[in-house]
C-alpha positions as CSV (number, residue, x, y, z in Angstrom):
1,M,-10.7,-1.6,-8.7
2,Q,-11.3,-3.9,-5.5
3,I,-8.3,-4.7,-3.4
4,Q,-8.0,-5.8,0.1
5,V,-6.2,-3.5,2.5
6,N,-5.2,-4.6,6.0
7,G,-8.0,-7.1,5.8
8,D,-10.7,-4.8,4.5
9,R,-12.0,-4.7,1.0
10,R,-11.6,-1.4,-0.7
11,E,-12.6,0.3,-4.0
12,V,-9.5,2.4,-5.1
13,A,-8.6,4.5,-8.0
14,A,-4.8,3.9,-7.3
15,G,-2.6,2.4,-10.0
16,T,0.6,1.8,-8.1
17,I,1.3,1.2,-4.4
18,L,2.6,4.9,-4.1
19,D,-0.8,6.1,-5.5
20,L,-2.5,4.0,-2.9
21,V,-0.4,5.3,-0.1
22,S,-1.1,8.8,-1.3
23,E,-4.8,8.1,-1.7
24,M,-5.0,6.9,1.8
25,G,-3.3,10.3,3.1
26,L,-0.3,8.4,4.5
27,D,3.4,9.6,4.5
28,P,5.3,7.2,2.1
29,R,8.4,7.5,4.0
30,K,6.7,6.0,7.1
31,V,4.9,3.2,5.5
32,A,6.1,-0.5,4.8
33,V,4.0,-2.4,2.3
34,E,3.4,-6.0,1.7
35,R,1.6,-7.1,-1.6
36,N,0.3,-10.7,-1.8
37,L,2.6,-11.8,1.1
38,E,5.6,-10.3,-0.4
39,I,7.4,-7.1,1.1
40,V,7.7,-4.4,-1.7
41,P,10.8,-2.3,-1.1
42,R,10.2,1.4,-0.7
43,S,12.2,2.1,-3.9
44,L,9.6,0.1,-6.0
45,H,6.4,1.6,-4.6
46,G,6.2,4.1,-7.5
47,E,6.4,1.4,-10.3
48,T,4.7,-1.6,-8.6
49,R,1.3,-1.8,-10.2
50,L,-1.9,-2.9,-8.3
51,A,-4.2,-5.5,-9.8
52,E,-7.8,-6.5,-9.0
53,G,-7.9,-8.6,-6.0
54,D,-4.5,-7.6,-4.6
55,R,-4.0,-8.2,-0.7
56,I,-2.1,-5.2,0.5
57,E,-0.8,-4.9,4.1
58,L,0.2,-1.5,5.3
59,V,2.5,-0.8,8.4
60,I,2.7,2.7,9.6
61,F,5.9,3.7,11.7
62,V,5.2,6.0,14.5
63,G,8.0,7.7,16.4
64,G,7.9,8.7,20.1
65,G,9.4,7.7,23.4
């Protein structure tokens, strides 16, 4: 399916937000997700289904000092 991730069109096989995060090789504990301008709580990443044309914004938290 075609979705937009951080402004770029992507073809993905993921069915849920958690699947997408995993497909992209990201640590799900360090990612905040917005789907179609709404923040998706981490507790719902595994059950929030992606749909054709979704606009996803991913923010990755990086620690350090």
